[in-house]
C-alpha positions in Angstrom: -72.9 258.4 184.9 -72.1 256.8 181.6 -68.3 256.8 182.4 -69.0 255.1 185.7 -71.0 252.4 184.0 -68.2 251.9 181.4 -65.6 251.7 184.1 -67.6 249.0 185.9 -68.0 247.0 182.6 -64.2 247.1 181.9 -63.5 245.8 185.4 -65.8 242.9 184.9 -64.2 242.0 181.6 -60.8 241.9 183.2 -62.1 239.7 185.9 -63.7 237.5 183.2 -60.5 237.4 181.1 -58.4 236.5 184.2 -60.9 233.7 185.1 -60.8 232.3 181.6 -57.0 232.4 181.7 -56.8 230.6 185.0 -59.3 228.0 183.7 -57.0 227.6 180.5 -53.9 227.1 182.6 -55.6 224.6 184.8 -56.9 222.8 181.7 -53.4 222.7 180.1 -51.9 221.5 183.4 -54.4 218.8 183.7 -53.7 217.7 180.1 -49.7 217.7 180.4 -48.5 214.1 179.9 -47.0 212.3 182.9 -44.3 209.6 182.0 -43.7 206.5 184.0 -40.1 205.9 184.9 -38.0 203.4 186.6 -35.8 205.0 189.2 -33.0 204.1 191.6 -31.7 205.7 194.7 -28.0 206.5 194.7 -26.2 204.9 197.6 -22.6 204.0 198.6 -21.4 200.6 197.4 -18.6 198.7 195.8 -17.7 199.1 192.1 -15.2 197.0 190.1 -13.6 197.5 186.7 -12.8 194.3 184.9 -12.0 192.7 181.6 -14.2 189.8 180.6 -12.8 187.3 178.1 -13.0 183.6 177.3 -9.9 181.5 178.3 -8.6 178.0 177.7 -6.9 175.7 180.2 -3.5 174.3 179.4 -0.7 172.5 181.2 2.3 174.6 182.0 4.4 171.4 182.4 4.2 168.7 179.8 6.8 165.9 179.8 7.9 164.2 176.5 9.4 160.9 177.4 12.2 160.2 174.9 14.5 157.2 174.6 17.8 158.1 176.3 19.6 155.3 174.6 19.0 153.4 171.4 17.4 150.0 171.8 14.7 147.5 171.0 11.3 148.6 172.2 8.5 146.2 173.1 4.9 146.9 172.4 3.6 149.6 174.8 0.4 149.0 176.8 -0.4 152.7 177.2 -3.3 154.6 175.6 -4.1 158.3 175.6 -5.9 159.2 178.8 -4.3 156.4 180.9 -3.2 157.6 184.4 0.4 156.9 185.5 2.0 157.4 188.9 5.4 159.0 189.5 8.1 156.4 189.4 5.9 153.8 187.6 7.8 151.9 184.8 6.7 153.2 181.4 9.2 151.6 179.0 11.7 148.7 179.3 14.1 148.2 176.5 15.7 144.8 175.7 18.9 144.5 177.9 20.4 141.3 176.5 22.9 143.0 174.1 24.2 145.4 176.7 24.5 142.7 179.3 26.8 140.7 177.0 28.8 143.8 176.2 29.3 144.5 179.9 30.4 140.9 180.6 32.9 141.2 177.7 34.4 144.4 179.1 34.8 142.9 182.5 36.7 140.0 181.0 38.9 142.4 179.2 39.7 144.1 182.5 40.7 140.8 184.1 43.0 140.1 181.2 44.7 143.5 181.5 45.2 142.9 185.3 46.9 139.5 184.5 49.2 141.1 181.9 50.1 143.8 184.4 51.0 141.2 187.1 53.2 139.4 184.5 55.5 142.4 184.1 57.2 141.5 187.4 58.1 138.0 186.2 60.0 139.4 183.2 62.4 141.3 185.5 65.8 139.7 186.7 66.0 138.5 190.3 68.0 140.5 192.8 70.5 137.6 193.2 71.4 137.9 189.5 72.1 141.6 189.9 74.3 140.9 192.9 76.3 138.3 191.0 76.7 140.8 188.1 77.9 143.5 190.5 80.4 141.0 192.1 81.7 140.1 188.7 82.4 143.7 188.0 84.3 144.1 191.2 86.3 141.0 190.5 87.1 142.2 187.0 88.2 145.6 188.4 90.5 143.9 190.9 92.0 141.7 188.2 92.6 144.7 186.0 94.3 146.5 188.8 96.6 143.6 189.4 97.4 143.2 185.7 98.2 146.9 185.5 100.5 146.7 188.5 102.2 143.5 187.0 102.7 145.2 183.7 104.2 148.3 185.3 106.6 146.1 187.3 107.6 144.1 184.2 108.2 147.3 182.2 110.3 148.8 185.0 112.4 145.7 185.3 112.8 145.6 181.5 114.0 149.2 181.4 116.6 148.4 184.1 117.9 145.4 182.2 118.1 147.4 179.0 120.2 150.0 180.8 122.4 147.1 182.2 122.7 145.7 178.6 123.9 149.0 177.4 126.6 149.2 180.0 127.6 145.6 179.3 128.0 146.3 175.6 130.3 149.2 176.4 132.4 147.0 178.6 132.5 144.4 175.8 133.8 146.9 173.4 136.4 148.0 175.8 137.5 144.3 176.1 136.7 143.9 179.8 133.7 141.7 179.2 133.5 138.4 177.3 131.0 137.7 174.6 129.4 134.9 176.6 128.8 137.3 179.4 127.2 139.8 177.0 125.0 137.1 175.5 123.7 136.1 178.9 122.6 139.7 179.5 121.0 139.9 176.1 119.0 136.7 176.8 117.8 138.1 180.1 116.6 141.2 178.2 114.8 139.1 175.7 113.1 137.1 178.4 112.1 140.2 180.2 110.6 141.8 177.0 108.5 138.7 176.5 107.3 138.8 180.1 106.5 142.6 179.8 104.5 141.9 176.6 102.7 139.1 178.4 101.9 141.4 181.3 100.5 144.0 178.8 98.4 141.3 177.2 97.0 140.1 180.6 96.2 143.7 181.4 94.2 144.0 178.2 92.4 140.8 178.9 91.5 142.1 182.4 90.2 145.3 180.9 88.1 143.4 178.4 86.7 141.2 181.2 85.7 144.3 183.2 84.0 145.7 180.1 82.1 142.5 179.6 81.0 142.4 183.3 79.8 146.0 183.1 77.9 145.3 179.9 76.3 142.3 181.5 75.2 144.3 184.5 73.9 147.1 182.3 71.9 144.6 180.3 70.3 143.2 183.5 69.4 146.8 184.6 67.8 147.5 181.3 65.9 144.2 181.6 64.7 145.5 184.9 63.4 148.8 183.4 62.2 147.6 179.9 58.8 146.1 181.0 57.8 149.3 182.8 56.6 150.8 179.6 54.1 147.9 179.4 52.7 149.0 182.7 51.7 152.4 181.2 50.3 150.7 178.1 48.2 148.3 180.3 47.1 151.2 182.5 45.8 153.2 179.4 44.0 150.1 178.2 42.4 149.6 181.6 41.2 153.3 181.7 39.8 152.9 178.2 37.9 149.7 179.0 36.6 151.2 182.3 35.2 154.2 180.4 33.5 151.9 178.0 32.2 149.8 180.9 30.8 152.9 182.7 29.1 154.0 179.5 27.5 150.6 179.0 26.4 150.4 182.6 24.9 153.9 182.3 23.0 152.8 179.2 21.9 149.6 180.9 20.4 151.7 183.7 18.6 153.9 181.2 16.9 150.9 179.5 14.1 151.2 182.1 12.3 154.5 182.0 9.9 155.6 184.8 7.3 158.4 184.9 8.7 161.7 186.0 5.3 162.9 187.4 1.9 161.6 188.2 -0.6 162.5 185.5 -2.4 161.4 182.3 -0.9 160.1 179.1 -1.5 162.9 176.6 0.1 161.3 173.5 1.6 158.0 172.4 4.1 158.5 169.6 5.1 154.9 169.1 3.1 151.9 170.3 4.4 148.9 168.3 7.5 146.9 169.0 10.4 148.4 167.0 14.1 149.4 167.2 14.6 153.1 167.7 17.6 155.5 168.0 18.4 157.5 171.1 16.2 160.6 171.4 13.1 159.1 169.8 9.9 160.5 171.5 7.6 157.8 172.9 5.1 159.3 175.3 3.9 162.7 176.4 2.7 163.1 180.0 0.9 166.0 181.7 1.2 167.4 185.2 -2.3 168.4 186.2 -0.9 170.3 189.1 0.5 172.7 186.6 -2.9 173.5 185.1 -3.3 177.2 184.1 -5.5 179.3 181.9 -4.5 181.1 178.8 -6.4 184.3 177.9 -6.0 186.6 174.9 -6.5 190.2 175.9 -7.0 193.1 173.4 -3.9 195.2 173.0 -5.8 198.4 173.9 -6.8 196.9 177.2 -3.6 195.1 178.2 -2.3 198.3 180.0 -4.9 197.7 182.7 -3.7 194.1 183.4 -1.0 193.6 186.0 0.5 190.4 187.5 -1.1 189.5 190.8 -4.6 190.9 190.0 -7.6 188.9 191.2 -9.4 186.8 188.6 -12.8 185.2 188.8 -13.1 182.0 186.8 -16.5 180.5 185.9 -18.4 178.7 183.1 -20.4 175.6 182.3 -17.3 173.4 182.7 -17.2 174.5 186.4 -21.0 173.8 186.7 -21.6 177.5 187.3 -19.2 177.6 190.3 -16.7 180.4 190.6 -13.0 179.8 191.3 -10.7 182.6 192.3 -7.3 182.9 190.6 -4.7 185.6 189.8 -2.8 187.0 186.9 0.5 185.0 186.8 2.3 186.6 183.9 1.9 188.6 180.7 3.6 187.7 177.4 6.0 190.3 176.1 4.7 190.3 172.5 1.3 190.4 170.8 -0.1 188.5 167.9 -2.9 188.9 165.3 -6.2 187.0 165.8 -9.4 187.0 163.8 -12.5 187.8 165.8 -15.8 185.9 165.3 -16.8 188.5 162.8 -13.6 188.1 160.8 -12.0 191.3 162.1 -8.2 191.2 162.7 -7.4 192.1 166.3 -4.1 192.6 168.1 -4.0 190.6 171.3 -1.6 189.7 174.1 -1.5 186.4 175.9 -2.1 186.5 179.7 -1.6 183.5 181.9 -4.0 183.0 184.9 -3.1 180.6 187.7 -5.6 179.0 190.1 -5.5 176.1 192.6 -5.6 172.9 190.5 -7.7 171.2 193.1 -10.4 173.8 192.7 -10.5 173.7 188.9 -10.8 169.9 188.2 -10.6 170.5 184.5 -8.9 168.9 181.5 -6.4 170.8 179.3 -8.1 172.6 176.5 -11.3 173.4 178.5 -13.1 176.7 177.7 -13.9 179.0 180.7 -15.0 182.5 181.4 -12.4 184.7 182.9 -13.0 188.0 184.6 -9.8 190.0 185.4 -10.5 192.6 188.2 -8.3 195.5 187.1 -9.6 198.0 189.7 -11.9 197.9 192.7 -13.3 200.5 195.2 -15.4 200.2 198.3 -18.0 202.8 199.7 -18.2 205.0 196.6 -21.3 206.4 194.9 -22.5 203.8 192.4 -25.2 204.0 189.6 -26.3 201.5 187.0 -24.3 201.8 183.8 -27.5 201.9 181.8 -28.5 205.2 183.6 -25.6 207.0 182.0 -25.6 208.7 178.6 -23.3 211.1 176.8 -24.2 214.6 175.7 -21.7 217.1 174.4 -18.9 214.7 175.3 -20.0 214.7 178.9 -21.7 212.0 181.0 -25.3 212.8 182.0 -28.0 211.3 184.1 -31.7 212.2 184.6 -32.2 213.2 188.3 -35.8 213.3 189.6 -36.6 216.5 191.5 -40.2 217.5 192.4 -41.5 214.8 190.0 -39.7 216.3 187.1 -36.6 215.3 185.1 -33.5 217.3 185.7 -30.5 216.8 183.4 -27.4 216.3 185.6 -23.8 216.3 184.4 -21.7 213.8 186.3 -18.0 212.8 186.4 -17.5 209.0 186.1 -14.7 207.0 187.7 -14.5 203.2 187.5 -17.0 201.7 185.1 -18.0 198.3 183.9 -20.9 196.9 181.8 -23.2 196.9 184.9 -22.4 199.8 187.1 -20.2 203.0 187.3 -18.6 205.1 190.0 -19.8 208.7 190.3 -17.0 211.1 191.3 -19.0 214.4 191.0 -22.6 215.5 190.3 -24.6 213.3 192.6 -24.8 212.5 196.3 -26.1 209.6 198.3 -29.9 209.5 198.4 -30.5 211.2 195.0 -33.2 209.7 192.9 -32.2 209.0 189.2 -33.8 207.3 186.2 -32.4 203.8 185.9 -33.9 202.9 182.5 -33.5 205.6 179.8 -36.0 206.2 176.9 -35.7 208.5 173.9 -38.9 210.4 174.9 -37.3 211.7 178.2 -36.7 215.4 178.1 -35.5 217.8 180.9 -38.4 219.2 182.8 -40.8 216.4 181.9 -43.2 215.4 184.6 -42.7 211.8 185.7 -44.3 209.2 187.9 -42.1 206.6 189.5 -43.2 203.1 188.7 -43.5 201.5 192.1 -43.1 198.0 190.8 -39.8 198.8 189.1 -38.2 201.1 191.5 -34.7 199.9 192.4 -32.2 200.4 195.1 -28.5 199.8 195.0 
């Protein structure tokens, strides 16, 4: 009986203890804190990776207007900021000195032409040459006749001398009288004188021929002698022509026109003065060559490629956005101090954009966003929803009103959003604003006013 009563009391105590335990659990459950969270629903969207820097506009083409020739410069009317049109006269040098030099050179050419024409008047006439040639022929004929006359006289003298020898033999033999012998001797003497005279005439004829030939030769030399002057005058003409072309070229360069339409950037010399060739006078800018110079950190430059899309904005553009592209990347870097005084290695990148869309002056600051990568229809979460733990990216996923620590793999990422490659799926609910009090397993309540959707 007693045992039965004791058994019933034990059963009641167990029931009482179980009831008390259930009441405790319920009490604890009712007292567990519930945290308000801001959440977002993961969906497909677009994500871009970009580099955001400040850039400065500059002109790719600036034209320094130099004096191509030395000259006297009048006072210039131009000021910095003045607009000039292509082909408009910028500078006009004094032309008087070069005009006088050109006139002098043209007069010298006329003088050389007159001297060249005068060469012909120094030459002998053709009739004089014909007379000289006729005199040579006449002298040759006279010499031939004298030669034949001499030869005939010498032959006759030789015959008379042989006859005299025979007559002297006959005289010694007594068959010829002295008077007859003397007659023969007189004939020989006369013939010798005639032979000597014939020889003298031949020599005269030969001398006359030589004189005629020398006269003809002199006339021919007179014909050729002035020809060297023709070469001299031709060389002088070429020299003067070269000087004339140079002065005419300089004369044409005394008026300098604008190579492009654009603003005057600098005025190097405004007052009237005399300047040498090559002196800089003005600097013009071609606004159609406006581009943007951006300094990119060396550790980020590997992401930048020519042709990448660029978004240009800023106060100078009145908060409008202009699309451009990466035109070129400089091959070498440089050291630049940051705003905090830290040395940084940077690389210059040139961004091009339609000049008509920019409407900016050179040296204007703008915000530049270089899109280095872009994907469509990928899982995207806010960048602020990510945090690292044990060198892995994590998010807090909300399941059954509790926080679940979820490891994810991140793809493209920027300051606002990130691509999720693994760990989440479309429709998952995650915490969008992290707090240090969040712990895995914590019970949460989504703040309806701050719930977000991508």
